[in-house]
C-alpha positions, 0 to 999 in steps of 0.5 A, spaced: 103 746 902 098 742 906 091 740 904 086 744 908 083 742 915 088 737 916 092 736 922 098 739 918 094 745 916 092 747 923 099 745 926 102 750 920 097 755 923 100 755 930 107 756 927 105 762 924 101 764 930 108 763 934 111 768 928 106 773 929 108 773 937 115 773 935 114 779 931 110 783 936 114 781 942 121 782 938 121 788 933 128 787 932 127 780 928 122 783 923 127 784 918 129 777 918 122 773 920 118 778 915 121 774 908 120 767 912 113 769 914 111 772 907 113 766 903 110 761 908 104 764 909 103 765 901 104 757 901 099 756 907 093 761 905 094 760 897 094 768 897 099 773 894 097 779 897 098 777 905 103 782 907 107 783 914 103 789 916 096 784 916 099 781 922 097 787 926 090 785 925 091 778 928 093 781 935 089 784 940 091 791 939 087 795 933 090 798 927 090 805 925 092 807 918 095 814 917 096 817 910 101 822 910 107 823 914 107 830 915 106 833 922 098 832 922 099 825 921 105 824 926 101 828 931 095 823 930 100 817 930 102 819 937 095 820 940 093 813 937 099 810 940 098 813 947 091 810 947 093 803 945 092 802 938 097 800 933 099 805 927 101 804 920 103 810 916 103 811 909 108 816 905 108 816 898 115 820 898 122 816 899 123 820 906 117 822 911 116 829 913 111 832 908 111 840 907 111 840 915 119 838 915 120 845 911 116 849 915 121 855 917 117 861 921 114 857 927 108 855 930 103 859 933 101 859 941 096 864 945 097 865 952 104 860 953 109 861 958 114 863 953 110 869 951 109 871 959 117 871 959 117 877 954 111 880 957 107 879 951 099 879 953 095 874 949 089 870 949 085 865 945 080 870 944 085 875 941 088 870 937 081 868 934 080 875 932 086 875 928 085 869 925 077 871 923 080 878 920 085 874 916 080 869 913 076 875 910 069 875 907 070 867 907 069 866 914 062 869 914 060 864 908 056 858 910 059 853 906 057 846 905 052 843 910 055 841 917 061 846 916 062 850 922 068 855 921 067 858 928 067 852 932 074 850 928 077 856 929 075 856 936 078 849 937 085 852 933 086 858 938 083 855 944 088 849 944 094 852 941 097 853 948 096 846 949 099 844 943 105 848 944 106 845 951 105 838 948 111 839 943 115 842 948 114 838 955 112 831 952 115 831 945 121 835 947 122 840 942 125 847 944 120 853 942 122 858 946 123 864 941 117 868 940 116 873 934 111 877 931 109 875 924 104 879 919 097 879 920 098 878 928 097 883 933 102 880 938 108 876 938 105 869 938 109 865 933 114 860 936 121 857 934 127 854 937 133 858 939 138 853 935 140 852 928 134 847 926 128 850 923 122 849 927 118 844 922 124 840 922 125 840 929 118 838 931 118 832 925 124 829 927 123 829 934 116 826 933 119 821 928 124 819 933 119 818 939 114 814 934 120 810 932 121 807 939 114 804 939 114 797 936 107 798 935 108 803 929 110 802 922 112 807 917 112 805 910 115 810 905 115 810 897 108 807 898 102 810 895 095 809 897 091 808 891 084 807 894 080 807 900 076 801 902 069 802 903 064 797 906 056 799 907 058 807 907 064 806 912 072 806 910 075 800 913 082 800 910 086 802 904 089 799 898 096 801 896 102 800 892 110 800 894 114 803 889 122 802 889 127 804 883 121 806 879 118 799 879 111 798 883 109 792 887 102 788 886 096 792 889 095 790 897 090 791 902 090 793 909 084 794 914 083 799 919 080 806 920 083 812 916 086 818 918 087 822 912 093 827 912 096 827 905 097 835 905 094 840 900 094 841 892 099 847 891 104 842 888 098 839 883 100 845 878 096 841 872 091 838 876 087 841 882 091 848 882 089 849 874 082 847 875 081 852 881 086 857 880 088 857 872 090 865 873 096 862 877 099 858 871 107 860 871 107 862 878 113 859 882 112 854 888 115 852 894 111 845 893 114 839 890 110 838 883 106 832 884 098 830 884 094 831 890 091 826 894 084 829 894 081 824 888 082 818 893 076 822 898 072 823 892 073 816 889 071 813 895 064 815 894 062 816 901 059 823 900 065 828 902 064 835 900 070 840 899 070 848 901 074 854 899 078 850 894 079 857 890 083 860 896 090 859 894 095 862 898 101 866 894 106 867 899 110 874 898 117 871 899 120 865 895 127 866 894 130 867 887 136 863 887 141 867 882 144 860 880 137 858 877 133 865 877 127 862 873 127 855 877 119 853 878 121 851 885 123 856 890 125 855 897 121 859 902 124 866 905 121 865 912 116 870 914 120 871 921 125 874 916 121 880 916 118 879 923 125 880 926 126 886 922 127 885 915 124 890 909 122 889 902 125 894 896 122 894 889 127 894 883 127 902 884 130 901 891 124 904 895 119 900 900 112 899 898 108 896 903 108 895 910 112 888 911 108 886 917 101 886 913 098 879 912 101 875 906 095 876 901 096 884 902 104 883 901 103 879 895 098 883 892 103 889 893 109 886 890 104 883 884 102 891 883 109 892 881 112 891 874 113 884 873 120 881 870 120 879 863 121 872 862 120 866 857 113 863 856 108 863 862 113 864 868 111 870 873 116 873 877 118 880 880 124 883 882 124 885 890 130 885 895 129 883 902 134 886 906 136 885 914 140 889 918 145 886 923 139 886 929 135 882 924 140 878 922 142 875 929 135 874 931 134 869 925 142 866 925 139 859 924 135 861 918 141 865 915 146 859 916 142 855 911 140 861 906 147 863 905 150 856 904 145 855 899 147 862 896 140 865 897 142 871 901 149 875 901 152 879 907 154 886 904 157 892 908 152 898 907 157 902 903 157 896 898 149 897 896 146 901 891 145 909 892 138 908 892 138 902 897 143 906 902 138 911 902 132 907 903 136 904 909 137 910 912 130 912 911 127 906 914 132 907 920 129 914 921 122 911 922 125 905 927 128 911 931 122 915 931 117 909 932 112 910 927 111 909 920 107 914 917 108 912 910 106 905 910 103 904 918 108 898 920 108 898 928 112 892 929 120 893 927 123 887 930 130 887 932 132 892 927 138 896 930 141 900 925 142 907 925 141 912 919 147 916 916 155 915 915 155 911 922 152 905 918 156 904 912 161 899 915 155 895 918 154 888 915 147 887 912 144 881 909 140 881 902 137 876 897 132 877 892 125 874 893 118 873 889 111 871 890 110 863 890 104 859 891 105 856 898 099 853 901 091 851 899 086 854 904 081 849 901 080 842 902 075 837 905 069 839 910 070 836 917 068 838 924 071 840 930 072 832 932 076 832 926 071 827 923 070 828 915 063 829 913 059 826 908 052 826 905 047 821 907 040 821 905 040 828 905 043 829 911 051 831 913 054 826 918 061 824 920 063 818 915 065 812 919 072 810 919 075 817 916 078 822 920 082 828 917 087 833 919 092 838 916 092 842 909 087 836 906 082 840 910 078 846 909 074 851 913 079 854 918 083 859 914 078 862 909 081 867 904 088 867 908 092 863 913 096 866 918 103 865 918 105 859 924 098 856 923 099 851 919 104 847 924 098 849 929 092 846 925 096 840 924 098 839 931 091 840 934 087 837 929 092 831 928 092 830 935 084 830 936 084 825 930 088 820 933 085 820 939 078 820 936 080 814 931 083 810 937 077 811 941 073 808 936 077 802 934 077 801 942 069 800 942 070 794 937 
């Protein structure tokens, strides 16, 4: 545009600087000024990849880059903004929220005010013991150097009540209903009293809060292609913007990174096939897509992964009668069983304590005869049944499930004779308060009596089958949410790189408790956001 080092050139620099101030001070002008700035800057600086977010680096506030828009990424962004940083978030899907927005059972908290309201005696120590018990033998394995499982679980459980308080008091999410899920010794999984599932309620509230800040930018349909590394430190990302199937030129943005891109349960042809080929043909609650783990490997900063073969098979994915063999399944929330639901085999019999850990219940289902399907597809014929009390307790969930045709309401007399017999038998168990056959101790809100008195009562039924749901393995990190890497035979935090959520490993061992996925995202996401903001503030 102008020869460099002339008065006109420097005048142009001043004009661009004024544009930066306008963009920062008046965010509503962004869309209008963005095109003008890009066009002018490319002519002045003779570059094709200078983009509007780069303006953040010209201001006094440091920029933090967050990969992934699930609860882990949103929590990190919230804390980084609160600490005075700017945040640019990258999401490869068209809509934000990741798998967190689909979470349906709730978030764990030990020692909360809502537990006290219903006289539940709980503590971080009890929660810690439940988590270790659920993790199994994996918890005793040392793993890669630098991995401290006890410290990670300690942080998760001790900060659980604080995470609930943050979400309810500061973010404004209703989490006042508490239920007991499988593998928990007490009721500690929180959800709201309204119709919105907890994951959606939390994610939408955080997105609204973040969107009100002029220092927050969310780029959807944007795929990070690589991490930028200098002298062993992560200093930025390279990415592509995709729209209508077309991609932009690769662009670069500098800043430290919080990696919160999720797990690999949807990567059926990649990491899932590599580590758990035995799960081939199993339906999933995850959208099919490649995992993001390779970005960490290719960064060449010495990262290690742990527990990668530990994949959670959730016992209850809904079988849609309209497309029974579909590979993608909606999750039947664990709260359905927690509030009193029972599971019946194809013969109409109960066959397991429905309140056992997820891995135990899934194994019991998979010990039953499988359905005969084409190819490698794996599916089982199991009925999930809720009595009127359980139906009322999860009314918010049922509205969606019945609308989708995944559950139906039927009078008891309309059920098969063997199912009626099973309902009567279980009703007697609940009345007695003791399950001699399977050892179930918590019966939720079940209130249906046995015998002819229940025949005109309405129950909710649906078909379910095990599904791949969550990956416990991931990148090794520490209690400060710093990713660890090998350097000169030592394991040290990788400069400029934090992680949170399902991308990390070492917390859950061989099995994750229901309600701890959202919790780890909130706890370690907040730690990562505060940590990265503190680090950039020192620069």
